C-alpha positions in Angstrom: -3.6 -21.3 12.6 -2.2 -17.8 12.8 -4.9 -15.2 13.4 -5.1 -11.6 14.7 -4.7 -11.3 18.5 -7.9 -9.9 19.9 -7.1 -10.1 23.6 -6.5 -6.8 25.4 -2.8 -6.2 25.7 -1.2 -4.0 28.5 1.4 -3.0 25.9 -1.1 -1.4 23.6 0.1 2.1 24.6 3.6 1.2 23.4 2.2 0.2 20.0 0.2 3.4 19.8 3.3 5.4 20.6 5.3 3.6 17.9 2.6 4.2 15.3 2.5 7.9 16.3 6.2 8.1 15.4 5.6 6.8 11.8 4.7 9.0 8.8 1.2 10.3 8.5 0.3 11.6 5.1 -2.6 14.1 4.9 -4.3 15.0 1.6 -7.4 17.1 0.9 -9.8 14.2 1.7 -7.6 11.4 3.1 -5.3 10.4 5.9 -2.7 7.7 5.2 -1.5 6.2 8.5 0.3 3.1 9.8 -1.9 0.0 10.1 -3.8 -0.8 13.2 -5.1 -4.3 14.2 -8.7 -3.4 13.3 -7.6 -2.7 9.7 -7.0 -6.4 9.2 -10.7 -7.0 8.6 -10.6 -4.7 5.5 -7.3 -6.1 4.4 -8.7 -9.7 4.5 -11.9 -8.7 2.8 -10.0 -7.0 -0.1 -7.9 -10.0 -0.7 -11.0 -12.1 -1.1 -12.6 -9.9 -3.7 -12.6 -10.9 -7.4 -10.3 -8.0 -8.2 -7.6 -9.5 -6.0 -7.1 -12.1 -8.8 -4.4 -9.7 -10.1 -2.4 -10.4 -7.0 -2.4 -14.2 -7.4 -4.3 -17.0 -5.6 -6.6 -16.1 -2.7 -4.4 -16.6 0.4 -5.7 -18.6 3.4 -6.4 -16.8 6.7 -2.9 -17.5 8.1 -1.2 -16.3 5.0 -3.3 -13.1 5.0 -2.4 -12.4 8.6 1.3 -13.1 7.8 1.1 -10.6 4.9 -0.6 -8.0 6.9 1.9 -8.2 9.8 4.8 -8.3 7.3 3.7 -5.0 5.7 3.1 -3.5 9.2 6.5 -4.7 10.5 8.3 -3.1 7.6 8.0 0.2 9.4 10.0 -1.0 12.3 12.4 -3.2 10.4 13.1 -1.2 7.3 11.4 2.2 7.7 8.9 1.5 4.9 5.6 -0.3 4.8 1.9 -0.2 4.2 -0.3 2.8 4.8 -4.0 2.4 5.7 -5.9 4.9 3.6 -8.7 6.5 5.6 -11.5 8.9 4.6 -13.4 10.6 7.5 -11.5 8.2 9.8 -12.9 5.1 8.0 -10.4 2.8 6.4 -11.0 2.5 2.6 -7.9 0.8 1.4 -4.2 0.4 1.5 -1.1 1.9 -0.2 2.1 0.0 0.0 5.3 2.0 0.0 8.1 -0.4 0.6 10.0 -3.5 -0.4 8.8 -7.1 -0.5 10.9 -10.2 -1.1 11.8 -10.3 -4.8 11.3 -6.6 -5.5 13.9 -4.9 -7.6 13.3 -1.5 -6.1 11.1 0.3 -3.6 7.5 -0.4 -4.6 4.3 1.7 -4.7 1.2 -0.5 -4.6 -2.4 0.3 -3.9 -5.6 -1.6 -3.1 -8.8 0.4 -2.5 -12.2 -1.0 -1.4 -14.8 -1.2 -4.2 -17.1 1.2 -2.4 -14.3 3.8 -2.5 -13.3 3.3 -6.1 -14.0 5.7 -9.0 -13.8 8.7 -6.7 -10.2 9.6 -7.2 -9.2 8.1 -3.8 -6.6 5.7 -5.3 -5.0 8.5 -7.2 -5.0 10.9 -4.3 -3.5 8.3 -1.9 -0.9 7.1 -4.4 0.2 10.6 -5.2 0.8 11.2 -1.5 2.7 8.0 -1.0 4.7 8.6 -4.1 5.7 12.1 -2.9 6.7 10.5 0.5 8.8 7.9 -1.3 10.5 10.5 -3.4 11.4 12.4 -0.2 13.3 9.4 1.0 15.7 9.6 -1.9 15.6 6.1 -3.4 17.5 5.0 -6.5 14.3 3.8 -8.1 10.5 3.6 -7.4 8.4 1.0 -9.2 4.9 -0.5 -9.4 4.3 -4.1 -10.4 1.0 -4.5 -12.3 -0.6 -7.6 -13.8 -0.9 -7.3 -17.6 -4.7 -7.8 -17.3 -5.1 -5.1 -14.7 -6.0 -2.2 -17.0 -7.4 0.0 -14.1 -4.0 -0.1 -12.3 -2.1 0.5 -15.5 -4.2 3.6 -16.1 -3.6 4.8 -12.5 0.2 4.2 -12.9 0.1 6.3 -16.1 -1.6 9.2 -14.3 1.1 9.0 -11.7 3.8 9.3 -14.3 4.9 5.6 -14.4 6.7 4.4 -17.5 6.9 0.8 -18.7 10.2 -0.7 -17.6 10.1 -4.4 -18.4 8.6 -7.3 -16.5 9.3 -9.3 -13.4 7.8 -12.7 -12.7 5.0 -12.0 -15.2 4.1 -8.6 -13.9 4.6 -5.4 -15.8 7.1 -3.1 -14.1 6.6 0.7 -14.2 9.2 3.1 -13.0 8.4 6.6 -11.7 10.5 9.8 -12.1 12.4 10.4 -8.9 11.4 14.1 -8.9 7.9 15.4 -9.3 7.5 17.0 -12.7 6.0 20.5 -12.4 3.8 22.0 -15.1 5.5 25.0 -16.7 
């Protein structure tokens, strides 16, 4: 079975230097940074929660590790990937800002721990990631949301997402490529 490597590695400083070269997004209360090995525990826990039902069947441990490493590897392979959302240096969730197999455009996704929900953290983190994505100059930015996931639909609406069809049973929401300013 594939699992996180927990043995000390003499190359750890190389990984730390690589992470330091990746985008770090700072908001009033949060820091969004590249994933670290210790973040896997939260990632695995979140995918085992009842709210993860909107993301499909609960993956086994090997699949979870493969997903986590895929999202982290995106930074090196494509220049996009998953941010770990931290509050007071404690991981509280993840925001995905990248492309997965089957995506029709660069994707904004979010998954926040239950203990950090209903505090505006998902909105604050997603706004920062959306601004980052807009700065990259993509042709399109979307979120894929399960039709039953009304909480994510509400968040996407607050972010300015507009319904743009469906893909594999998920609702597709597109975002304006420029931030709309209040007049």
